[in-house]
N, C-alpha and C positions, 0 to 999 in steps of 0.2 A: 060279548063272548067271542064272536067271529073275529073282531079286530085283535083281541088278545091272542087268539089262536094263530092269526096271520103273523103277528109280531113274533110270537114264539117260534113259528116255522121259519121266519127269516133269520132269527138269531141261531137257530139250530143249523140251518144251511150254512151260515157263515162259519160256525164252529167246525162243521164237517169239512168245509173247504180249507180252513186253516190247518186242520189236522192232516188232510190229504197233502197239502203243500209241505208241511213239516216232514211227513213220511217220505215224500219225494226227495226232499233235501237230504234226508238221512241216507236214502238209497244211492243218491248221486255222490255222496261223500265217502266213497270206498277208500279204505286205508286210514280213515279218521273215525274217532268215536264222537258222536254228537249226543249231547246230554242236555236235557232241560230240567230246571229246578223251579220251585216256587220262590217267593221273596225271602222265605226263611232258610233257603238252601236245601229243602227237602226234595229228593229226586221225584220227578214227574214222568220223565220219558227217557228211554235209552234207545239209541239206534242199534241195528243189528251188529254193526261194527263195534259198538261199545260193549255189547254183550260178549262178543268174541274176544275183544282185547282184555276186558276185565274178568271174564269168566263168570259173570253173573247173569242169571235169567232176569228179565225186566220185572216180572211179578215179584221176585224175591227182594228187590231193592226199592221199588216205588214206595214213597212215603218215608223212607229212611234218609238220614242226612247225607249230603254229598261228601262229608268228611271221610266216610268209609272208603272212598276211592283214592284217598291221598295218604302219603306218608305224613305222620303227625307234624313234623317240622315244616313240610311244604304247605300244609293246611294253615298252620299258624302264620306263615309268611304271606299267604294269599289274603287272609281275612282283613288285615289293615288296609290293603289296597282296595278291596271291595267296599270298605267302609267310607273311603274318600269319594265324595260325589264326583269330583273332576275325573278321577280314574274310571269310575263306573260309567260316566257319560261317554268317554271315548273308548272304553274297554281296556282290558288288561291282557298283555301278551308277555309270557315268560316261560321259563323252564321250571318243571316241577318233578318231584319224584312221586309216582303214582303207585297204588297198591292193588294187586289183583285179589280175587276171591281166595286163591290158594295161599296167599301170604307173600308171594314173590313181589318184587318191586321192579319198576322200570322207569327210565328217564323219559320225559315227555315234553313236547312243545305244547303249551296250553294257551288257548285264547278264550277269554271270558267276556261276554257282552251282556248288557242288561236287556231284558225283554220288557216291553211296555204294553200295558193294557190301554184303556181309554184315557187315563190320566198321565201326569208327569212322573209319578212314582213307579219304580220298577215292579213288575208283577212276577219277576223271576229272573233267572239267568240262563244263558245258553253257553255251554262249555263245548269247545272243540278240542279234542286231545289227539295228538299224533305221537306214536311211539318213536323216539329218536335214540333208542339204545345203541343201535349200530353206529350212528353218527358220533355219539359220545365216546364210544369205544375207539373209533378211529381217531378222534381228536386227542384222546388220552395217549394212544400209541404214538401219534405224531409228536406230542409234547415230550414223551419219554425218549423217543429217538433223537429229538433235538437236544435234549438235556445230555444224553449220552454222547452224541457227537461233539457237543460243545465242551464237555469234560475232556474228551480225547484231544481236541484241538488246544485246549488250555495247557495241557501238560507236554505238548510236543516241544522238542528242543529247537525245531526249525520255525522260522517265521511263516505264518499262514494268514492270508487275507481271503475273504469271500467277497466276490464282486457281483453286483447286480446292475446291469445297464451301465457299466463303466464306473460305477461308484462303489467304494468300499462300504460294505454293510456290516462287516465283522473283521476284526484283527485280533489275533491272539496276543498274549502278553509278550511273547518272545519278539514278535514283529514290532510291537510298540517300543520295546527296549532297543532293538536294532536301529530303528529310525529316530530314536531319542525324541519322540513326540508325546505330548500329553494325550490322554484318552480322548478328550474333546476334539483335538485337532485331527485325529485319525478318523 
């Protein structure tokens, strides 16, 4: 009975240490949502940052499936990746559309790693989520501005070339016609 009690005490101590280490990781990862699931994808733990980012209290979501944090299309895109052993082994990094408790959505950088217990099979997953809505907004604005400026340059009656380090990186159709060069040569 004493030996059984000592073994149980050691296992309890290890579990407490692992829990403390996980909470320390969560606290250190400010600006990121750190989420742990079991092997079935049911939520087991959310960092304080995750609660703030998603608008959920940890008690309200523990035991529910992680799919509630995702846009349905993003969740369907992620599942096949997690089903492949090779991707589970090295982890999955991608962008996803996430869903908040209030129904709003945001673009996120998502990193998913398998958690291992004593065996080789995953005991769950660790998800790290970073809101990249501002970055996506800036990328979209840059693409739109590039498209607009490209459209303006295409219609100019004057020949225009854009140079980068002494090399032509863009020439409008008027310049190509003036130089009588095929597009590949320009």
